[in-house]
N, C-alpha and C positions, 0 to 999 in steps of 0.2 A: 320406741323399741331399741333400747341401747345396745342389745346384743348384736343387732345388725351392723352398727357402726364399728363395734369391736372386731367382728369377723371380717368386715371389709378392710379394716386397718391391718389385719394380719393375713391378708390374701396375697401378699408379696413376700418372697423368700428373704429379701434383704431386710424387711421390717421384722420378720421373725428372728433373724440373726441379731438384729439390734436389740430387740426385747430380751432375747436370751442373754446377751452380754450385760445389759443393764439390770437384769435380775441379780447379778453378782457384784457389779461395780458401778460407781458414779464416774462418768468420764466426760471430758471435753469433746467438742466436735472434732478437733484435730486429732485427738487420740482415737476416736472411733474411725476416722479416716485411715489412720495407720493400721488399725486392727483389720479392717475389711479390705484395704487396698483399693479403695474407690475414691472418686473425686469428691471434694467438699460440697459442691452444689448438690450432687446426688444424695449424699448422706443427709445434708440439711433438709432436703425435700422430704425424705422418708421420715425424719424425726418430726418434722412439722405435721405430717399426717398422724403419727402416733400421738403427738401432743394434742392435736385437735380432737382426737377420739377419747382423750382423758386417760390414756394408758401410761404416758410418761410426762414428766414435768421438767422444766428448765429453770435453774437457779442462776441468775446473772451475778457474777462476782467480778467487779471491775470490767476489764475488757474481755473477760472469758465467760462462757456460759457452760455450766455443768448439767448434764442430763442424768435423770434417775427415774426409777419406776415410781408411778403414782403412789403416794404414801397413804392415801385414804380415799373414801368415796366409792361410787359404783365401779369405776375403772379398776381400782385396787381389788375390789371383791371379785371382779371377773378374772384378774390375773391370778389371784390366790386359788380360784377354782380350776384353772387350766395349767398352772405352773408345773404340775407333775409331768406334763407332756414334754417339758424341757429338761427334765432330770436325766443325767447320764446319757444324753443323746450323742452318739459318736459322730454324727454328721457335723456337729458344731464344736467339737472338742478343740480344734485348731484355733477357733476364735477365742475361746476361753483361755487357752495357753498364751496367746498373744496379748490379751487384755491383762492377764496375770503378770506378764513380763513388763508391761508398761507401768502397772501399779508398783511393782518392785523397783523399777528404775526411778519412779517418782519418790519412793521412800528413800532410796539411796542418795538421790540428789539432795533431799532435805538433810540427811545425815551428814553428807559432805559439807553442806553449808554450815551446819553447827560445829563440825570439827574445825572448819576453817576459821570461824570467828570466835571460837571458845575463849581465847585469851582477852578478847575485847568485848565480850558479851555484856558485861556490866555497864560499859560505856554506851553500847547500843541501847540498852534499856533506859539509861539516863536520858538519851536523846528523845525517846518516845514518851517517857513518864514525866520528865522535867523534875520538879521538886516534890511531886506527889509521893506521900509515904505509903507505898503499897503494902509493906509488912504490917503497919499499924492497922490499915483498913481490913486486911485479910483476917487478922487474929482478934479483931474486936468481938467481944462476947462469945469467944469460942470455948471458954472453960478449960479444964485440964483433962488429960486422957492418958491411957497407959501406953499405946503405940500410935505414934503419928507418922504419916507417910507423905512425902512431897513427890508427886509424879511429874517427871520432866524437870528434875531439880536443877539442871544446868550446872552452874558454878557453885551452887549451894547457898545462895544468899538468903533463902528462907529457912534453912535448917537451924540456924542459931536461934531466931525468934520462935521457931516451932518447939525448940527444946524447952522453952519456958511454959509450954502448954502440953507437953507429953513426957513421960518418963523415959521412953526410948524413941529415937527418931531414925527413920529410914528414908534415904533419898534414892530415887530411881531415875535413870536416864539412858537413852540409847546411844549417846555420843561418848565414845571413850575419852575424847579430848576434854569435853565438858566435865566428866567425872574426874579426870586428872586434876583439873583446876579445883574441884570441890575437895578432893582428898588433900590437897596442899593446905586447905584451910582447917581441916579437921583431923589431921594425922596425929595430933597430940591431944585430942579432945576426950579420949576415954571410950569405954565400951558402950555408952548409950547412943553412939552414932554409928550407922551402917550406911555404906554406899554400895548400891547394886546396879549392875549393867542389865538392861532389859527393855523390851518394847512395851509400851503402855497397853497395847492390845493383847499382850501375852505376858502379864506381869510375873516377876520372880518372887511372888508371895503366895502363901497358902490361903485356902478359904478361911475367911473370918479372922485373918491375922491382925488387921488394923482396927483401931477404934476411931481414928480421925484421919481424913485424907484431904489433901489440898492439891488442886491442879490449877496452876497460875500461868496465864498467857501461853498455854500449850495447845488447847483445843483448836486454835486458829491454824495450827500447822498439821493437823491430822486429816488423813483422807476420809476417815469414818469416825467422827466424834462420838456417834452413838455406840460404837464398839468399845471406846474407852470408858464410857459411862457403865456399860455392862460389866466390864472387868472390875471397876471400882465396886460395883454391887457385890461381886464375888468375894473380894478380899476384905470388905468392910463388915464388921459385926452388926447384927440387928440392933438398932438404936444408935448406931455410930453416926458421926457428923461428917458431911461431905461439903467442902467449900470449893466453888469454882470462881475464878477471877479471869475475866476476858472482856474484850471490847464489845460494845454494842454495835449494831449495824452501822456501817460508815462507808464513805466513798474515797477514802485516802489510799490511793493506789501505791503510795510510797511503801506501805507495809508489804505489798507484793514484791515490788522491784528492789527495794533495799534490804528488807528484813526477811524475805523468803516466806511470808505467810501464805497459807492455802485458802483461807476464807477472810472476807472483809467483815469480821465480827459476826455476832449472833443476836437475834431478837430474843426477848424473854420467852415468847411462845416456842421457839425452836428448842431452847434449853429445857423447858418444861416437858416438851414432847419426848425428849430423851430420858429425863429423870423418871417420869411417872411409870412407864412400862417396866422400868428396871427396879421398881420397888422403893422409890424415894418420894418423900413428901417435902415439897419446897416450903421453907419456913419464912425466909426473908430475902429481899433483893435490895441491895444498896447501889445507887448509881452516883458516879463522880465525874464531873466534866474535866476534860484534859485539854491540852493544847492540840493544834493540828486537826481541829474538828473531830476529836475523838472523845468517847466517853467510856469509862470502865464500869462494868457491872460485876458485883460480887454476890454470889448466890450461896445461901446456907440451906442445906437440905439434910433431912434425917432419913436413914434407911429404916423402913417399916419393920417392926419386930416380927411380923409373920411372913417375911420374905426370905 
């Protein structure tokens, strides 16, 4: 009788508050401690009860663990059935505001990191990738398109090779310093290059504007990679090509500590779980071994014509 364990798990107000927060955000234990103003041992105990009931899950990333609502199974079906009870409940609005503040501070911290290292970003990428030819791997078998978009374009090192596969190229990044470096490269390149400032979760592109989208080594920095995939689905025309390049699951904490990554890579299953509900059909996955116990996965997906 699963429903008994679910109701028992939600018989405490703190656990109801935790579930309400996790319905909206994926957070670390320390961040949940800050939101609720309670001790870590207390929060951890309540999270353990929710996890044992199958209502929340814990993803371990290096030394940190992120908690989030169960993504599937009977626990998720129960949450979907009762989540209307949490909507616009004024009793917990302060919790949500504090969680929103923490998420925003996390975003700004990442932005400050990229603004700080913008002039040296290509050197940093060289340290990670070594002599691996990322551009060649990304554009292998991509064909030619009308409008190509590089999301999280950084200093613009993908824009020139993308120009050989698209009549018009658009680079988008949230870091003004990164875009300043990109504009230096393409200030005399003519009208087929555009540089736009914007967040990947809220792209400065219209519906169906792109035929070809690349997101390279960027998902690992995003709080909600699934939100980025959903935005790509919005801006990409049916039949358009979507290429993702990012690390496979790994244990190299240097990417946290030195390079500011949010996730230690992704499994193929995770990426497929984001692509499929957003109308993409995965075509190919190429894997390349790198130094530092890393591997790079490059996904080619097509947006379904009926999406």
